[in-house]
TORMARFI-303754 format. One line per 10 residues: number of its first residue (from 1); for each residue x, y, z of C-alpha. Coordinates in steps of 0.5 Angstrom, whole numbers, plus 500, padded with zeros to 3 digits. Layout:
REM residues N
NUM = X:Y:Z | ...;
END
This chain:
REM residues 753
1 = 399:435:644 | 395:441:641 | 399:446:644 | 406:442:641 | 403:441:634 | 400:448:634 | 408:451:635 | 410:446:630 | 406:448:625 | 408:456:626;
11 = 415:453:625 | 413:450:619 | 410:456:616 | 415:461:617 | 420:456:614 | 416:456:608 | 416:463:608 | 423:464:609 | 424:459:603 | 420:463:598;
21 = 423:469:600 | 430:466:598 | 427:463:591 | 423:470:590 | 428:476:591 | 425:483:591 | 424:486:584 | 429:492:587 | 434:487:588 | 433:483:581;
31 = 434:490:578 | 440:492:581 | 443:485:579 | 441:486:572 | 444:493:572 | 451:490:575 | 451:485:569 | 449:490:564 | 454:495:567 | 460:489:567;
41 = 458:487:559 | 458:494:556 | 465:495:560 | 467:488:557 | 464:490:550 | 468:497:550 | 474:494:552 | 474:489:547 | 472:494:541 | 478:498:544;
51 = 483:493:543 | 479:491:536 | 481:498:534 | 487:499:536 | 489:493:533 | 486:495:526 | 490:502:527 | 496:498:528 | 496:494:522 | 493:500:517;
61 = 499:505:520 | 504:499:519 | 501:498:511 | 502:505:509 | 508:506:512 | 510:500:508 | 508:503:502 | 512:509:504 | 518:505:504 | 516:502:497;
71 = 516:510:494 | 523:510:497 | 526:503:494 | 522:506:487 | 527:512:488 | 533:508:489 | 531:504:483 | 531:511:479 | 537:513:482 | 541:507:480;
81 = 538:508:473 | 540:515:473 | 546:514:476 | 549:508:474 | 549:504:467 | 552:498:470 | 552:494:475 | 558:489:475 | 561:491:468 | 558:486:464;
91 = 552:489:461 | 546:492:463 | 544:490:470 | 537:487:471 | 534:493:474 | 535:497:468 | 532:491:464 | 526:491:469 | 525:498:470 | 527:500:462;
101 = 526:494:459 | 529:492:452 | 523:487:449 | 526:481:447 | 525:479:440 | 520:474:440 | 515:478:445 | 514:483:439 | 511:477:435 | 504:474:436;
111 = 506:467:436 | 512:467:440 | 508:463:445 | 509:457:440 | 516:457:442 | 515:455:449 | 514:447:449 | 508:444:453 | 511:437:455 | 506:431:455;
121 = 507:430:462 | 503:436:463 | 496:435:466 | 494:441:467 | 488:445:463 | 490:446:455 | 487:452:453 | 484:454:446 | 483:461:443 | 478:464:443;
131 = 476:462:450 | 470:458:451 | 466:456:457 | 469:449:458 | 476:453:458 | 474:457:464 | 471:451:467 | 477:448:466 | 481:454:469 | 477:454:475;
141 = 477:446:477 | 485:446:476 | 486:452:480 | 482:449:486 | 486:443:485 | 493:447:486 | 495:446:479 | 499:451:476 | 497:453:468 | 503:452:463;
151 = 507:458:461 | 505:457:454 | 498:458:456 | 500:464:460 | 503:467:455 | 498:466:449 | 493:468:455 | 497:475:456 | 498:476:448 | 490:476:447;
161 = 488:480:453 | 493:486:451 | 490:486:444 | 483:486:447 | 485:492:452 | 489:496:446 | 481:497:443 | 478:499:450 | 477:506:452 | 480:509:458;
171 = 473:510:462 | 468:504:460 | 461:506:460 | 456:501:462 | 448:501:462 | 444:497:467 | 438:497:461 | 441:491:458 | 441:487:465 | 438:487:471;
181 = 444:488:476 | 452:489:476 | 456:486:481 | 462:491:483 | 468:488:487 | 474:491:491 | 481:489:492 | 483:481:492 | 490:482:493 | 491:474:490;
191 = 486:471:495 | 483:466:490 | 478:463:496 | 475:470:496 | 474:470:489 | 471:463:488 | 467:465:494 | 464:471:490 | 463:467:484 | 459:461:488;
201 = 455:466:492 | 453:471:486 | 454:467:480 | 460:466:475 | 461:472:470 | 456:471:464 | 451:476:460 | 446:475:466 | 452:477:471 | 456:482:469;
211 = 462:484:474 | 466:490:475 | 473:488:479 | 476:495:481 | 483:494:481 | 489:491:486 | 488:483:484 | 495:482:485 | 500:482:491 | 500:480:498;
221 = 496:474:497 | 499:467:495 | 495:466:489 | 495:472:485 | 498:469:478 | 491:464:479 | 486:470:480 | 489:475:475 | 489:469:470 | 482:467:472;
231 = 480:475:471 | 483:476:464 | 480:469:462 | 473:471:463 | 475:478:460 | 477:475:453 | 470:470:454 | 465:476:456 | 468:483:454 | 462:486:455;
241 = 460:483:461 | 467:482:465 | 470:489:466 | 477:491:470 | 480:497:473 | 487:498:474 | 489:499:481 | 495:502:484 | 498:495:485 | 497:493:478;
251 = 504:497:477 | 511:493:476 | 514:496:482 | 509:495:487 | 509:488:485 | 517:487:486 | 516:489:494 | 509:486:495 | 510:479:492 | 507:478:485;
261 = 514:479:482 | 517:473:486 | 510:469:486 | 511:469:478 | 519:468:478 | 517:461:482 | 512:459:479 | 515:460:472 | 523:459:473 | 524:459:465;
271 = 520:464:462 | 519:469:468 | 522:475:465 | 518:474:459 | 512:473:463 | 513:479:467 | 514:483:461 | 508:482:458 | 504:483:465 | 507:490:465;
281 = 504:492:459 | 497:488:460 | 497:492:467 | 499:499:464 | 493:498:458 | 487:497:463 | 482:502:463 | 482:507:469 | 475:508:471 | 468:506:469;
291 = 462:509:469 | 455:506:470 | 448:509:467 | 452:516:467 | 451:517:474 | 456:512:478 | 463:513:477 | 468:507:479 | 475:508:480 | 480:504:485;
301 = 483:510:489 | 479:516:489 | 480:523:486 | 483:530:487 | 481:537:486 | 485:537:480 | 481:531:477 | 479:532:470 | 474:526:467 | 474:529:460;
311 = 482:530:460 | 483:523:463 | 479:519:458 | 484:523:452 | 490:520:455 | 495:515:453 | 494:510:459 | 499:505:456 | 505:510:457 | 504:510:464;
321 = 507:503:466 | 509:505:473 | 505:511:477 | 512:510:481 | 516:512:476 | 516:520:476 | 517:523:469 | 524:525:467 | 524:532:465 | 529:539:465;
331 = 527:546:466 | 527:546:458 | 522:541:458 | 518:545:463 | 519:551:459 | 521:556:464 | 529:557:464 | 528:563:459 | 523:566:464 | 528:565:469;
341 = 533:568:466 | 529:574:464 | 527:574:471 | 535:574:473 | 536:580:468 | 531:584:471 | 534:583:478 | 541:584:476 | 539:591:472 | 536:593:478;
351 = 542:591:483 | 546:595:478 | 543:601:480 | 547:606:485 | 543:606:491 | 539:601:490 | 537:597:496 | 537:590:492 | 544:590:491 | 545:590:499;
361 = 540:584:499 | 543:580:494 | 549:580:498 | 546:579:504 | 543:572:501 | 543:566:506 | 546:560:504 | 539:557:502 | 537:562:498 | 544:561:494;
371 = 543:554:493 | 536:555:491 | 539:559:485 | 544:555:483 | 539:549:483 | 536:553:477 | 542:552:473 | 542:544:473 | 537:539:471 | 531:539:476;
381 = 531:531:477 | 531:531:485 | 525:536:484 | 521:530:480 | 521:526:487 | 518:532:491 | 511:533:494 | 506:537:489 | 506:541:483 | 506:548:482;
391 = 500:548:478 | 496:543:483 | 497:546:490 | 493:540:493 | 495:535:489 | 498:528:491 | 505:527:494 | 507:523:488 | 505:528:483 | 509:533:480;
401 = 515:537:481 | 515:544:484 | 517:550:481 | 524:553:483 | 523:558:488 | 524:564:484 | 518:562:480 | 514:560:485 | 507:565:484 | 506:570:489;
411 = 499:573:490 | 498:580:486 | 495:586:489 | 488:586:489 | 485:590:483 | 478:590:479 | 482:591:473 | 487:585:474 | 484:579:478 | 489:575:482;
421 = 490:568:479 | 495:563:481 | 497:561:474 | 500:568:473 | 507:569:476 | 510:575:479 | 517:577:478 | 520:583:481 | 522:589:476 | 524:596:479;
431 = 519:598:484 | 513:594:481 | 511:587:479 | 512:584:472 | 507:578:471 | 508:572:466 | 504:566:465 | 506:561:470 | 508:555:465 | 504:549:466;
441 = 507:542:466 | 508:538:460 | 503:533:457 | 506:527:459 | 506:529:467 | 499:532:467 | 497:525:464 | 501:521:469 | 498:526:475 | 491:524:473;
451 = 492:517:473 | 496:518:480 | 491:521:483 | 485:516:481 | 489:510:483 | 492:512:490 | 488:517:493 | 483:517:499 | 477:520:502 | 478:525:508;
461 = 472:528:513 | 476:535:512 | 474:540:506 | 479:541:501 | 485:537:498 | 492:535:501 | 497:531:499 | 497:524:502 | 503:524:506 | 501:518:510;
471 = 501:513:504 | 506:517:501 | 502:518:494 | 496:521:491 | 492:525:496 | 486:526:501 | 480:529:498 | 474:532:502 | 467:532:502 | 467:539:498;
481 = 472:536:492 | 467:530:491 | 461:535:491 | 465:539:486 | 466:533:481 | 460:529:482 | 456:536:480 | 461:538:474 | 460:531:471 | 452:530:472;
491 = 454:524:477 | 451:522:484 | 456:517:487 | 463:515:487 | 465:508:488 | 473:506:490 | 476:501:493 | 484:501:496 | 483:501:503 | 481:495:507;
501 = 475:496:511 | 473:492:517 | 466:490:515 | 468:490:508 | 465:497:506 | 464:503:509 | 460:510:506 | 463:517:507 | 462:524:505 | 454:524:506;
511 = 453:518:502 | 456:520:496 | 463:516:497 | 463:508:498 | 469:504:499 | 468:497:497 | 474:491:499 | 473:484:497 | 479:481:501 | 477:478:507;
521 = 482:477:513 | 486:481:510 | 491:483:515 | 490:477:520 | 485:471:520 | 478:474:522 | 481:481:522 | 476:483:516 | 470:481:512 | 470:482:505;
531 = 464:485:501 | 462:487:494 | 456:491:491 | 450:489:487 | 447:495:483 | 440:495:479 | 437:500:475 | 434:504:481 | 442:505:482 | 441:504:489;
541 = 447:499:492 | 446:493:496 | 452:490:500 | 453:483:501 | 458:481:506 | 462:474:507 | 468:472:510 | 472:466:508 | 474:462:514 | 477:455:516;
551 = 478:456:523 | 475:463:525 | 468:460:525 | 470:456:531 | 473:462:535 | 469:466:540 | 469:474:538 | 474:475:544 | 479:469:541 | 479:472:534;
561 = 480:479:537 | 486:476:541 | 489:473:535 | 489:479:531 | 491:483:537 | 498:479:538 | 499:479:531 | 499:486:531 | 503:487:537 | 508:482:534;
571 = 509:487:527 | 509:493:531 | 515:490:536 | 519:489:530 | 518:496:528 | 521:498:534 | 526:493:534 | 529:496:527 | 528:503:530 | 532:501:536;
581 = 538:506:535 | 534:512:534 | 529:510:540 | 534:510:544 | 537:516:542 | 531:520:543 | 529:516:550 | 536:518:553 | 535:526:551 | 530:525:556;
591 = 533:521:561 | 538:526:564 | 540:522:570 | 541:516:566 | 536:511:570 | 534:508:564 | 527:510:565 | 522:516:562 | 516:519:563 | 510:516:559;
601 = 509:522:556 | 516:523:554 | 516:515:552 | 510:516:547 | 513:523:545 | 519:519:542 | 516:513:539 | 511:517:535 | 517:522:533 | 521:517:530;
611 = 516:511:528 | 511:517:525 | 505:511:526 | 500:515:529 | 498:510:534 | 495:511:541 | 502:509:545 | 499:511:552 | 494:505:551 | 499:501:548;
621 = 504:502:553 | 502:496:557 | 503:491:551 | 510:494:549 | 514:496:556 | 514:495:563 | 513:501:568 | 518:502:574 | 517:503:581 | 515:511:580;
631 = 511:510:575 | 516:511:569 | 517:507:563 | 524:503:563 | 525:504:556 | 530:498:554 | 524:493:556 | 521:495:549 | 526:491:546 | 527:485:551;
641 = 523:480:548 | 526:480:541 | 532:479:538 | 536:476:531 | 535:469:529 | 543:468:529 | 547:473:533 | 552:476:528 | 558:478:532 | 562:481:527;
651 = 557:485:524 | 557:492:527 | 550:495:531 | 549:500:526 | 550:495:520 | 545:490:523 | 540:495:525 | 540:497:517 | 539:490:515 | 533:489:519;
661 = 530:495:517 | 531:494:510 | 531:487:509 | 525:487:505 | 528:492:500 | 535:488:500 | 531:481:498 | 528:485:493 | 534:488:490 | 538:481:491;
671 = 532:477:487 | 533:482:481 | 540:481:481 | 540:473:481 | 539:472:474 | 539:464:474 | 534:464:481 | 539:460:484 | 539:464:491 | 546:465:490;
681 = 550:472:488 | 557:474:487 | 561:477:493 | 563:483:488 | 555:484:486 | 553:484:494 | 558:489:495 | 557:494:489 | 549:494:491 | 550:495:498;
691 = 554:501:497 | 549:503:492 | 544:502:497 | 547:505:503 | 549:511:499 | 542:512:497 | 540:511:504 | 545:516:507 | 547:510:512 | 554:512:514;
701 = 557:505:513 | 564:504:511 | 567:499:505 | 571:495:510 | 564:493:514 | 561:491:508 | 567:487:506 | 567:484:513 | 560:482:512 | 561:479:505;
711 = 566:475:507 | 563:473:514 | 556:470:510 | 560:467:504 | 560:460:509 | 563:456:504 | 568:461:502 | 566:459:494 | 566:467:492 | 558:467:493;
721 = 553:469:497 | 547:464:499 | 543:470:501 | 536:466:503 | 540:464:509 | 543:471:510 | 537:475:510 | 534:469:515 | 539:471:520 | 537:478:520;
731 = 529:476:521 | 526:478:528 | 525:473:533 | 520:474:539 | 523:470:544 | 517:469:548 | 514:466:542 | 520:461:541 | 520:460:549 | 512:457:548;
741 = 514:453:542 | 520:449:545 | 515:446:550 | 509:445:545 | 515:441:540 | 517:437:546 | 510:435:547 | 509:433:540 | 515:429:540 | 513:425:546;
751 = 506:424:543 | 509:421:536 | 515:418:539;
END
């Protein structure tokens, strides 16, 4: 018995020791498990961050490519104005009315708004001027309830705002000595919810809570009218405590593409033309900069190496109705024709001398040189759309015309008596160089350029100043440019907006430049936060972040990234589909064996050369195309899951792709032509406009194809085109999305049947 009991006891003790070993693993094993979990988590978060970053790059690249398209569209409008006086032979076309408007007689009268009747059935706010706090409160309440302010009050509000802005300088100077703090907000882009959230968190504008809104109040969002009306109302109520800077979207040509014009025309059908004209005038009168305590400069975009605040404060800003309308000029206006003729006489005298080497070189001039020489004899209208000015080698790509090649500055030989200056023109004369002062651009062009730079420019990490070719307008300015301007004017900080940032703000140039952006969820729900800055008397900026959200709070980080990534990839695939023929031609150049596949590097090279989006194509490849058995890319798979809403067999592939690519631009033009907002235009108007558009783009589409298309989309054969249905047919549909929707629709149908 004793022996058996002893054995049982030993067995029980061993079992308990084994259980303890299982329950309490060794420290080494614990550390190893923790390291593995940490490694997995870091790898997971790194991949998530990578997805978030390339999603952001896609959104931003497509946005900036759209701004380049906008410059092309504005160039098309200028092309129409410069080359065609009438669109349909029945009087001035609406594009010319919009771009070079003839003011309606009643718009000149201060009481023109009295001609707009307010029906008794109108239940919205009724404003009385001068405005009171009860009026602004009524506006806020009405807009929260989705009400629309009547056109009469909109027109009167714009009149009052216009009169007030006329009295304001180009650069507003503020002081923190009269208030505790100044709040600075960035782009809102028609996001009414963001504006209301700022007011809720920070307080309504008042003497105790002054604001600076740094431009881009309108476009992209669906409530641009409401946002700008609220801002103008508070400007009228508190002109000393509410300050508005102009942004690059306070521009009627930008409004054509990005939605504000369309929004006004939809909400105020009867008086839309007059209201748009008044908005155009008011936008051009907005100040372009604000200075706080003489130390902090606030502008919408940025600066360039040519920015001069003293000159900027003296220009007539209202003359620049649009930064996208290039000032028209000629050689006579530039005052260089005489210098050019003088240079030509010098060369002809020199070449007529026997044995002159220049006679031979003239005869050997290349065709390109002859073209440049011929170009001097006509107006330099094309050059007005070129990159940078001769007076500013690093200025914006929108800014100024190039100097003709025969007048380009040449570096003079180094001499202690004659220092080199880029403002001196060196003209060959016999065996030496004759010096002439380089002609400066006319005054109106210099004023326009100053405004373009402060509205459109972006900071960069590299030194110097260069044309902003990615946006298509303004310039990139480096830390040295920032430092120089701040020192020149005794400033210590530059606050700007113009760029969406994931956290709502960003510091660069060693903290001397702050970007502030106040429209949250700008690209997609959950894509970014909004932010605003508060400045006290110590002038130390404090940042406040927020995010308007109805659904984002319920989503995990992974779900938010996945949703934004999906939206970005859909937009990118549409871009690929719109450039299908160019991409296929590029792929086929590398596909010598007609195998339908190319290497990954060749695939990425073709995409970048055609789309020029500067994206990590190798990283994105799994989302855009599949690999063949040998590791090469099946390039036709890029387009498999996309297609048109309605296949139009009668439309040639070349024309169909052009329509897909320029669908937005065509919609803008059609909306302008549609005078009565009926959604219908005549076939003749369609033909004429499309021919102009295709001629300007250089798209090889013959007249017969245009006529066939016009007849095919005149569905009821009444001589008019319903271009809403027409444009819907040229919208890209993602086939995978439509497949996913069908089962969902079926489920919903079963649920509610």
